[in-house]
Steps between C-alpha positions, in 0.01 A plus 500: 500500500599138446664445162255225406204731564669780306548273197136390499362853546736661249522230236382731222752784563783245529402333174460835322854601590633158406314510166675824415835326537392184315375708207847650464648160414529440127277191464204672672514847345160448332356254753151511645432549871436127540836414340680754717354375826525136404517308832641785711178542698491129583867513608427793735191335649698185565774702668243681717356166610851370566576802721194419712605134542719401798846396385776302670864603470593208272215595264630855489850380411370261232290775343788748488703235315219427256447150639136535608299323231128479433354161586308461174392688192650813351566809708413848378873571466549196275203597284638853483826360358310306232316814393823697485671234288206518260528880496867483404653613830865436580604358837640840598165665431311249715746567782453874452123460540545347844742773600240757398222316684709483817586869473140608432357321802765606752518861380123552506475328838773722647327807358163412656603338830764555763736201511634497855401186690675160501188350338534744211863402449401133511229564242758662273735204539224251425383703202852493352519125560166450324609712203824301482300178498267623225796621295672163537188313389462727198861470390505122548191462280637754249834314472327161471276619217795643309699178543208292375452728199872488418514123529191460283661730243817288504300179464311634198822634351671165543216314328490753214875474442495122481293491180745689274789333680359161405481611137867608509605166648298302245642706214855432622430127512367507144821670385717239672309218329579644156838347419516684167578825680863613527684437826491868593118503483480181707731652759274806524196273527661310789582827674138615460372169641732514803412863567128424477544220755674737737226758449238235568672416831497869596132533410424183697671645807307824453171311483587298809595817687169669420292185555638437849396852604149452364422158648625236742849454361628287214271203429668160478395160368723235667572168335773239536823643360874440515673819618840377382370477146360853529834624639696346217265649241529853640882474508511372142281792398729744681803352320330564167456871576833534681751261337790689659387428858586198713235303692532226760212277615510269802204285606426248773203310641142452383394797287158373395187650648179695447578852377396719210778409257452795268504750787803339663683516169416870486632551854823309432554687174447839665755424772758384246440808284543719807827323585630548145414867499653587836807275511848557365534377136778250574327342801305171503128488576457217750165324532441249779178303553448225754201314638433447870226296665246784518636763262719576200769770520611692191796739508654737246841643584694767315796729561382858542540808712378468859144627538436776749237439774273753327518314170438164668183634665353617167643229272163336427303827472558656154314822580710577807818389325425740217414780743834486683708501183689820431331720239786434257417126502126535437540602137724419210743216456577463871145379573542137401151376596208557735594213727173308464670160481583462869153618601343234276730234648389592852132481401542162331680361805234644733225340288668165572513580874878523467756756613775691323797667663821671392843534657786721390858503621849558364605133522210323326341781301121501467290190569126469439339205678154358430341248736199315358287271717401177334133544592354794308149646486309386193353812343362493151662744261160652411388561862 
């Protein structure tokens, strides 16, 4: 018997056996029959139809790699993933469901039909490809939903933290304005103010990180600005926080143009902070900015250890950078930060249609280079 015909004629026995497995998973221990079956029947019917449809070799290969996508709408496998997320399933449990579904169909088919002809073997191959495709669709939707939920959580957290942080900063400013306080109290007030500013920068990066994953990137509002003035301001600010470090600024050419000044200041500041953190204490942070006919180039150079190819590939992705850290560096004092600054820089530069690159060698250390075109897209900040 053809596998597609077997699936259609034995849908109920297959689903009954699969339900027994699904009910053994913790989230569905007390589930109803509808919750257990979810979209499994629709997945099997789709697979049966797929088995009856002629298929070219390149389609077979694409399907086995999970590259065969539905033209429009949601597939049963994608809807199944949404239901399982709502039911509290883990990714491993969703994968286990597909393993059980695959096993149920093939075992019952082998028990009820003799699998001996080349067509039977081909049916088995195509069935496995179809299950792989459905599993890929489910896991892609499952992962996307979790990422969106996590980013929304981070965005809400960032907004909630900013309110008490603003109160701390305002309180510190009030203390500094009271000249009747002893010098020790004023020194503490200044330390609180500086720390609150640093915390605000971290929260801002966190909000930008979550926002870019929820929408179309970082919004910008370009206006005519002088990038040299912004550069000088960020260096002066860095000197205030790090009076023991040496900075060198070189500029050349026309540095006026249409960019989002506040965002560019954030990008420049993040690169300088990164250079301070990862360079040797006695070295000089070198900043070079020069204007060309159609673009402005901004460079930050610092003496540091040579980056490995692996680190260079993940430098602007904080999640992957965190994932490849040794376990001893993910907790405690050795985990200096989450590495959101470079990611935010990349997003700001991309919003301006620019490019950022990094080089690392023993002779020149680490160099981050930003190239900003003079013509930028005009997007309103509230779009």
